[in-house]
N, C-alpha and C positions, 0 to 999 in steps of 0.2 A: 580472433581469426582473421576478421578483415582488417584489423589496422596491423597486425603484424606483416599482413602480405602488401599493403600499399605502401608503407614507410619505405621499405628497401627500394621499390621500384622508384620513387621519388628522388632518392638519392642519386639513384643512377641516372635517373633522366638529366638532374641538375649538371651532373658530370659530363654527361654527354653534351649538353646544350654548352658549356664552359668551352669544348673541343670545337663545336659548329660556330661558335661565334669567332674563335680562333682562325678557323678553317675560312668564314665569309672574310674576315679583315685581310686574310692572306690573299684571297682572290682578287679582291678589287685594289688593294694594296699593289700586288703585282703587277696587275694591268694596268694601274694607274701609271707606274713606272716605266713599263714597256712604252705605253702611248707616248707619254710626256718627252721620254727620252729619245724615241723614234723622231718625234717632232722637232727636237733640238738637234739631232744629228743631220736630219733633212734638210734644215733650214742653213746651217753649218756648211752642207756640202754645196747645196744649191746656189749660195751667195757666193761662191768662189769663181762663177761663171756668168754673173749677170748683177744688174743694178738691184738697189733698195727696194723698189716698188715692185717688180717682177719677181723679187725673192718674197714678198709679202704674198703676193697674187697667187704664187707656187704654193706658199703654205696654206693658204685657206681653202684653195680648190683641191687640194690632197685631201686636208682634213674634212672636207664637206663630203668626199666620197665616202669617209668613215661611214656617212649614215647611209649608204646603201647597204653596207655589210650589218649594221645593226638593225635594218627592218627586213633584209632577206634571209639573213639567218633563222630566225625563228621560224619563218614560214617552210624553210629548208629543213631543218631538222625536226619538225614535227612529223615530216613523211618518212623518215628513215628509222631504221630498226637500232638497237644498241651496237653491233658491232659496226654499221657503216657511220654512226654517229662517232665512234671513237676514232674510226680510220678517216673520216673528214677533218675532224680535231687536228689529229697528227699530221695530215697532209697539209693542212693550213699553216702550222706551226714551221713545217721544213720550208716551205714556199716564201714564209715571211722571213725567215733566217736568209735564204737565199736573195732575197729582194735587199735586205739590209746589207749584204755583200756588195750588190750592186750599187748601192747608195755610196757606200764607204769607196769604191773604186773611182766614182764620179768620172766615168767616162767622156761624157759629154752634157749639156745643159739638159736635152731633149731624152737622154736615158735617164737621167736621174730624176726629172720629172715624171715621168712614166712609171720608174720604180717606187717613188714615194706615192703615186696615185693608187697604184696595185697594192702596195704593202697597208696603206691606210682604210682601204677596202677590206682587207682581210681582218686588220685589227679590229675593225668596227665589227665583225662577227664573233670575233674573239670576246671582244667588251660586252656584246650582247649576251651571251651565253654566261659570261664570269658574273655579271650584276644579277642575272635572273635566278643563276643557282646559288649566290650569295642572299639572295631572298629567301630561298627554300632552306636555307640553314638558319637563317633568324628567325627563331619560333617566338621570341618577345619582342613585339614592335616596340613597345617602350623603350627601347636602347637602339631603334633603327639610326637617327641621326648621328649618334655618338660612334655608331660603327662604321658608318660613312666617313666620319672626318677622322677616325684612328687610321681608318686604310689610306685615306687622302693623304693623310701625313706620313704614314708610311710610304707610301709611294713616292712622294715628292722628295723627301729626305734620301731615298736610295738615289733618285736622279741626282741630286745635288752633290753624294758623295762620288756617284760614277763620273760625273763632269769635271770636279775639282778634286779629287784624289788620283784618277788616273787621266794621263797626260795624252795617251796615246787614242788616236780615232779607233784603230783597229782593236786595240783591247777593250775599249768602252764598247764596242760594236759586239764583241766574243761575249763581254760579261751580260750585256743586253738578250744575246741569243740564249745564254744558259738560263736566265729567268723566263724567256720565253718556252723554251723546254719544259720547263719546272710548272708553270702556269697550264701548258697542254696537258701534263700528266695528271694536275690537280682536276682539271676538268672532265678528264677520262675517268678519274678514279670515283669521283661524286656521281651518286646515283641521281639520274634526271627523273625518275618516275616517282621521287618524295612529292607528295601532295602539300600544296598550299592549305593552310586551314582558311577554308573557304567562306570567307566573309559574306559572300552573296547568301548563303545558306541562312546566314544571321538577319538578314535584310529583305525587306519587300522589293517587288520588281520594279517598284517606281524609283527605288536606290540604285538597284543596279543599271537603269537607264541613265539616271542621275550621274553615275561615274563616267560614261562617256562623254558626256557635258563638260564634266570638270576637266577631262582629259584635254578637251578643245582648248578650254580657258587655259588650263596650264600650259599647252603648247604656245598659244599666242603669248602669254607672260613672259616665259622661258626666251623666244623669239625676240620680243622688245627689248628686255633687259640684254639680250646679246647684243643687239645693235651698239649700245654703249661699251660693253665690255670688250667687245670683237675692235671697235674703233681704238679703244684704249691699247689694245693687245697689239694692234696695228702700228700703233704710234711708238709702242715699247720696242716693237720687232726692226722698225727703221734704223732705229737710232744702233741696235744689236749688229743687223747688219751690215750699218754703214763702217761698223769698227769703233765707235765712238765709246762703248762700254758692251760689256759682257754680261748679259741679263741671268747667266746660269751662276753669277758669283753668291756673296754672302746674302744681300738683300732677299734673295729666294728661300733661304730659311722662313721669311715672314710668311710665305704662302703655305707652307707646312704648318705654322704655327696658329693661323688663321683658319685653316680647315678643321685643325682640334677644337679651336676654342667654339668655332661654329655648330660643330657637333653637340658640344656640350649646351651651349645656349638655345639651340633649336629644339631640342629635347624636354625643355621645361614645359611641364603640363601637358606632355605629349605633343609637342610641337603646336601647341595652340597659338603661340606668338609668333612662329616660324616666318610667316609671311611679313609681319610687322618688322623684324628684326632685319628680314633681306631688304625691305623698303628702306628702311634708313640707311644700310649699307651702300644702296643704290645711290642714295642720295649723295654720300661720299665719294662715290665713283664719279658722279656726274661733275662735282667740284675739283676732282682729280684731272678731267680733261680739260677743263679750263685753265687749270693752273699749268699743265703741260704746253697748251696752247699761247698762254700769255708769257712766254718763255721763262718760266720760274726755274729754279734748278732741278734738272731730270730727275736725281736721286729722290727728291720729294714726291713727285708724280710716280715713280717705279716704286717706293715706298707703299704709298697710299694703294696702287693698282694690286701689289702682290696681297696687302691685307685684307682687300675686298674681293678680289678674284676666288680664293680658298674659301670664302662665304657662298660665293654664287655656284662654285662646284658642288658643294655639300648639298645646297638647297636643291639644285635642279635633280640630283642623283637620289637624295632621299624623298623629295617629294614625289616622281616617278614611281619609285619603289614602294612609295606607301600607297598611292591609289590603285597602282598596277593590280593589287590583290584583290580590288573590289569588282576588277574586269573581267571578261569572258577570257581572253587572251592575256595574262600576266606575263608569258614569256615575250610577248612582243613589246608591250608597255613598260616594262620595269627599265629597260636599257635607254629607253626612247630620249632620255634627259640629254644624255650626249650628242645622240642623234640632231636634234633639233638645235642645240647650240651649235655644232659644226657645220650644218648645212645653211644655217642662217649666216654664219659668219662668210662662207663661200658666196652667198648671194650677195651680200652686201660690198664685197671687196669692192670692186671697181667706184661704188658712190663713196664709201669709208675713205679710200686711199684719196680721191678729187677731192673730200671735205678736209681732209688733212692737208693737202696741198696749196690749197686755195689762200691761205693764211687769211680768210676772211671770218673774223673772230665775232662779227656779227650773226651772220650766217649760222655758225657752230652754235651759238648760243639760242638762236631761233630753232634750229633743230632738237637741242636738248630739250627746252621749254615742252615743245610738241610732244616728243617721248616722253618725257617727264609726265605730262598729263595723262596720255594714254595708258602709262604704266600704272599710274595711280588708280584710274578706272577700273582695269583688268583685274589688278590686284585686289581691289576690294571686292568685286564679284568672286575671286577666287577664294579668298578668305571664307566669306561666308558660305559658299556650297562646301568648300572644304571640310568645314567645322560641322555642317548638317551630315554629311555622310560618314565622317570619322565618329560622331558621337555615339555613345553607347545608347541603344533605345532605350527608352523610359516607361516602366509601368504604367500604363493606364488603367482606369477603373472598369473597362471593359475587362481588361486582362484579367484583375483581380476577381471579377465575378465568373471568369470561365476556370476558376481554380476548382477542382473537386471538393464536393462537400465532405462531411464525416463519413456517412454510410457509402458514398462512392469511394472513398479512400479504402474502407474496409473490403468494400467489393474488391477493388484490385488487388488489396494484398491478399484476401483468400485466393483469388485464381492466381495469383504469382506464385503463392508457396503452396499450393495446394490444400489449404487447410480444411478439414471436415466442418460440419456445422456448427458441432460442440466446441471445436477449437476455434473457432471465429468469433462466438459467443465469448469465450474466455478472454480472448487478445482484445476485444471489445473493451470488456470491464478493466484490462490490466493497462490500458492506454487511456481511458476516458475518465477514469476514478484513482482518488488515492486510496482506496478501500483496504484492507490487509486481506490476505488471502483467506482466512476464517470467514470472514463478511462476506465476500465473494462465493464462497463455497454454499454459504447459507442463503444466498440471494438465487443460487441456481439449482438448491435444493440436492446438492451432491456433497459427499464428504471432503474432506480437505486432501486425503490420500489420493483422490478421484482426480480431484483438482490440479494437485501436483504432478501427475502422470500427463494430463493435458497440457499443462506447462511445459513439460520436459521435451514432449512432442514437439511443441511450439516452437522453443530454444533450437532443437534438432533442424526442424525444416526452415526456421530463417537464420541460422547460423549466428545464433546471438547468445548471450550468457547472462542477459539481466534483462529487468523491466526497461531499464534507462533504452538498452538496444532496441526493445520493441517500439519503445516511443520515438526513438530516432527515424524507425524504418517508417512509420505511421506519419511523421511530420513531412517527410521527404515527399511523399506522394501528391 
């Protein structure tokens, strides 16, 4: 009876999980598209009325404000009811579309800059909610990085298509607005009261406190790596803003592919080697910065940048989602990776641009060596701590000793299934010996017919049909 009941439920659960994975990919994929395409549109519009360096500064400061949305949104939504949350999400989408129209109109540099700052603040809130709800939907964290990688590839490809197939800025903005509406509808429909499988319940208090320490370490690590990637991004954006090249062209496909590859590589042995792989990619990015500074062909630097940037995006998104589940406020920490990346990029904008414009290659190499050393130390600490908290708890000898003995098991079973004293004696002989029924009846000084009546009663109370079923109940206690 129990087998017949469990099997259909398992099948339904697997089918449901398949749909939830698709929903998670759509949530993060559409958000990635909306965020990246808004950034691309904003850079194009703002560059029409200012020089390259001010365009890069405007981009980074606007993106930095998205961190405000990432942090404040979870705090705000925790104090709102279901209807208020839905209304807030809808209002945010409508306001965002209005700001996109303002950017497309490009009334002036100031108006476009203010619109961009407000837009990315709102998008930060939308992104925080999207990533957290995606985390709620992903039941099997074994495929976490793959899910992030596929969603990142999806969003990047959508942006590539929108920028290269659609030639009109207004048409691109219209498509962007439609996807923003779809994202808002999905966020409203997906229940926010779904609970995470609380990892903290399966770990001791020390591990709970350890999650906070790992988060701090991860924030520092992502901030340090962002310094390298943001400087690379600034160099690429300077070329784009000057009109020397269009970074939305074919090399951008590599960004999508690198995100996909990163997801599959990171998930090897449940992300045990994710930090090591990211460390190797970071070295490649450092070399890329040197390539650009020493006037090598820009396409080489752009190609390396796109290949490594996809890895970094999947790394910080998957890492924060993974550790967030062990914290007390997963809604805050799940999407914090993008916030740390953006606010760090904004904070170092001035220094990064000064470094790039100095043409002092020796200074650039010195800064890179200092960053490389710092990242190496923090990466090592994070990797060790991360593996400790995510490792499955091993059974110790003390835990073995705490397992109930046979008498305790029988007592638990007797109470659980309300067995009579005589039925408990029969149950014990059935599961602890291989004797046949006649031998058991003789040992108990009862007839075989009376013994069979006791066994029938035991089967009925335990909802089993055989001696094997009784043995399974005994061994599971």
